[in-house]
C-alpha positions as CSV (number, residue, x, y, z in Angstrom):
1,M,-2.1,-36.1,19.4
2,A,-3.5,-39.4,20.6
3,L,-1.3,-42.4,20.2
4,V,-2.5,-46.0,19.7
5,R,-0.1,-48.8,20.7
6,W,0.2,-51.4,18.1
7,I,3.2,-53.5,19.2
8,T,4.9,-54.5,22.5
9,E,8.2,-56.4,22.3
10,M,10.2,-57.6,25.3
11,G,13.9,-58.4,25.8
12,M,16.5,-59.1,28.3
13,G,20.2,-58.2,28.3
14,V,23.2,-58.8,30.6
15,D,26.5,-57.2,31.2
16,V,28.2,-60.2,32.8
17,H,31.3,-58.3,34.0
18,G,31.8,-54.6,34.6
19,G,28.4,-53.4,35.9
20,D,27.6,-51.3,32.8
21,Y,23.9,-50.5,32.9
22,T,23.8,-49.1,29.4
23,K,25.6,-52.1,27.9
24,A,23.0,-54.4,29.5
25,A,20.2,-52.1,28.3
26,E,21.6,-52.1,24.8
27,R,21.6,-55.9,24.8
28,A,18.0,-56.0,26.1
29,V,16.8,-53.6,23.3
30,S,18.7,-55.7,20.7
31,D,17.1,-58.9,22.1
32,A,13.6,-57.4,21.8
33,L,14.2,-56.0,18.3
34,R,15.7,-59.2,16.9
35,H,12.4,-61.0,17.5
36,S,10.5,-58.6,15.3
37,S,9.7,-58.4,11.7
38,L,7.0,-55.8,11.0
39,N,5.2,-56.4,7.7
40,F,2.0,-54.4,8.2
41,F,3.1,-51.0,7.1
42,H,1.7,-51.1,3.5
43,A,-1.6,-52.7,4.6
44,A,-2.1,-50.1,7.4
45,G,-1.1,-47.1,5.3
46,K,1.8,-46.4,7.7
47,S,5.6,-46.1,7.3
48,R,8.4,-47.1,9.6
49,D,9.1,-43.4,10.1
50,D,5.5,-42.9,11.4
51,M,6.3,-45.0,14.5
52,H,6.5,-43.6,18.0
53,V,8.9,-45.9,19.8
54,E,9.2,-45.8,23.6
55,V,12.0,-47.9,25.0
56,V,11.3,-48.7,28.6
57,I,14.5,-50.0,30.4
58,A,14.4,-51.5,33.8
59,V,17.8,-51.6,35.6
60,G,19.0,-51.2,39.2
61,E,20.4,-47.8,38.6
62,P,18.2,-46.0,36.0
63,D,20.2,-42.8,36.2
64,H,23.2,-44.6,34.7
65,I,21.5,-45.2,31.3
66,D,22.9,-43.3,28.4
67,H,19.8,-42.3,26.4
68,D,21.7,-41.6,23.2
69,R,23.3,-45.1,23.1
70,I,19.9,-46.7,23.7
71,K,18.2,-44.6,21.0
72,A,20.9,-45.6,18.5
73,Q,19.7,-49.3,18.9
74,V,16.3,-48.4,17.3
75,P,16.6,-47.9,13.5
76,Y,13.3,-46.2,12.8
77,G,10.7,-43.9,14.1
78,T,10.7,-41.2,16.8
79,V,12.4,-42.8,19.8
80,T,12.1,-42.0,23.5
81,V,13.9,-43.7,26.3
82,S,12.2,-44.2,29.7
83,P,14.5,-45.8,32.3
84,T,12.9,-47.2,35.4
85,A,13.9,-49.1,38.5
86,G,14.1,-52.8,38.1
87,G,16.3,-55.4,36.5
88,L,18.8,-57.2,38.7
89,D,22.3,-56.6,40.0
90,V,24.3,-59.6,41.1
91,A,27.6,-58.9,42.9
92,A,30.5,-61.3,42.7
93,P,31.1,-63.3,45.9
94,N,34.1,-61.2,46.8
95,G,32.4,-57.9,45.7
96,S,35.0,-57.2,43.0
97,D,32.6,-57.4,40.0
98,L,28.9,-56.7,39.2
99,M,26.6,-58.5,36.8
100,V,23.8,-56.2,35.5
101,I,20.6,-57.7,34.1
102,A,18.3,-55.3,32.2
103,N,14.8,-55.7,31.0
104,A,13.4,-53.8,28.0
105,A,10.0,-53.2,26.6
106,I,9.7,-51.7,23.2
107,L,6.3,-50.0,22.7
108,V,5.4,-49.0,19.2
109,S,2.5,-46.6,18.7
110,F,1.1,-44.6,15.8
111,S,-0.9,-41.4,15.7
112,E,-4.7,-41.9,15.3
């Protein structure tokens, strides 16, 4: 099945204290989704459930992302999570804390 991308949304999220990569990623996904209002479904003959949603998350430690928590941020469609290296880790001056900055791209596609 060939997919055609219709939408790309971007977001950024931060866990200011605690170094929680998933929390920063959840906030990045929320940031991206809160800038969207999709009103084309009826005109295009599509439904929200027809969407194939890929959530690309860039963080310093991609293996630390909880896929299920990220999927839970997306209310519709078939969701996949693709963590990748990126984002930014900022250590406290004394090394006692870690700020994690995550970037998210929400890619929405439909079957042809």
